[in-house]
Structures are given as structure tokens and as C-alpha cells.
N, C-alpha and C positions, 0 to 999 in steps of 0.2 A: 360615560361614553360607551356606546354599544359596540361589541366586538362581533364581527362577521365570522361565520363558520366556514366561509368559502375561501379557497386558497387565493392569495393575493397575486401569484404569478400567472394565474390562468383565469380569465373571466369566462364564466359559464353563461351562455346566452339564453338557454331555454330550460324549462323544468326537466325535460328528458336528459339534457346534458348534466344537470345537477344530480339526477338519479344515477346516471352512468358513472360519474366521477365522484363517488362517495369519498369523503376525506377522512383521514385519521388525525386526531389532534395529538400532537406530541407535546405534552404538558411541560416537560423539562426544558424545551427550547422555545416553546410558544409558537412553533411553526406548524404548518399543515402539510401532510405528506399524501400525495396521490398514490393510489394502488400501483404497484410495480416499482415505485421509486424506493420502497423499503429495501428491496433486494439490491438496487444500485448503491444505496447508502451503506448497506452491510458489506458489499464487495469493496467499496472505496475504503471503508474502515480496515478491512482485512488487508488490502494492498498497502495501506499506510503502515499497519503493524509489521508487515513483512519487510518493508523498506527500513523501518527503524531497527529491526532485528539484524538485517543485513549490514547496516551501517555499524552496529555494535560488533558484529563478527569481523568486519574489516579492521576495526580498531584493535580487536583482540589479536588478530594475526600480526598486525604491525607492532603490537606490544605497547600501545599507548591509549590514553583516554580519547574518547570520540571527539572531543574538542581540539585535540592536537593532531588529528590525522592530516598528513601532508596531501591535501587534495590534488595539488598540481602534479605530484609524483604519481598518485593513483590514476588520475585521468590520463597522464602521459603514457603509463603502462597500458591502460585499456585501449587507447587510441592505436597502439602498435600491435594489438592482438591479430589483426588481419594480415600482418606481415610474417606471422609465425609459420613454420613448416608443419606439415601434418604430424611428423615425428615429435616436434616440440609440443604441439597441442596435446597429443596423447600422453606425453610425459608429464605435462603440467596438470592434466586431468587426473592422472594416477596419483600424483602428489597431493592434489586437492582432495581426492576421495579418501586417501589415508588420513589427512588432517581432519576431515569431517568425522570420520569414524572414530579416531583416537582422541580428539580434543572436544569438538563441538557436541557430538552425540553423548560422550561421557559426562559432559557438564550438565546435560539435560536430566540425567538420572538422579 
């Protein structure tokens, strides 16, 4: 079976298009990546990594394993943030900053 070197998601109609859209073979996944999509792929990976870390930090603050985070409670609190006064927001931010500096940043060292 002959394998095509052209991306399957986009049909290139002419020789000029084929030259313009040179592909990179990603041997580990067997897919082809168009120029510019490598950056998107890297950004998506970085965003996913940040979400995973944030989820772990939430679990750490709640003092439990990530599998036992009370999602309903967390979402309920988040949904009420818009109802906080400016004073409450400033107070919570200050508490959060102290926690980040004392717990999270120290654990990275």
C-alpha cells in the first residue's frame, strides 16, 4: 500500500499549492502538519498543561486528591464571584497572592 505524503485534511489541487503547503511528517503520530499548525499544536499542549497544573493546585488548596475535588462546590463558588463587592475581591486576591507566594512558589523550589 502506497502512502501519500500529502495531508489528508486538505486536498491540494495544483503543483503550486503543493509547493506552497510543504508538509512535515510527524513520525510518532503518523500525521502530517501544515506550516503554522505546529505553533497551534504547541500552544494547545501548553494550555492543556496549565489546566492540569491549575486543577492540581485547586485540589491542593482544598486538601484532597484531584479525584475527590467537590466540583459542584467549586463551580458554585465561581458562579458567585460576580456578586462580590470590590472590597471582597481585593481581600480574596490578597489572600490568594499570599498563598501563591508561601505555598505554591515554595513547592516549586
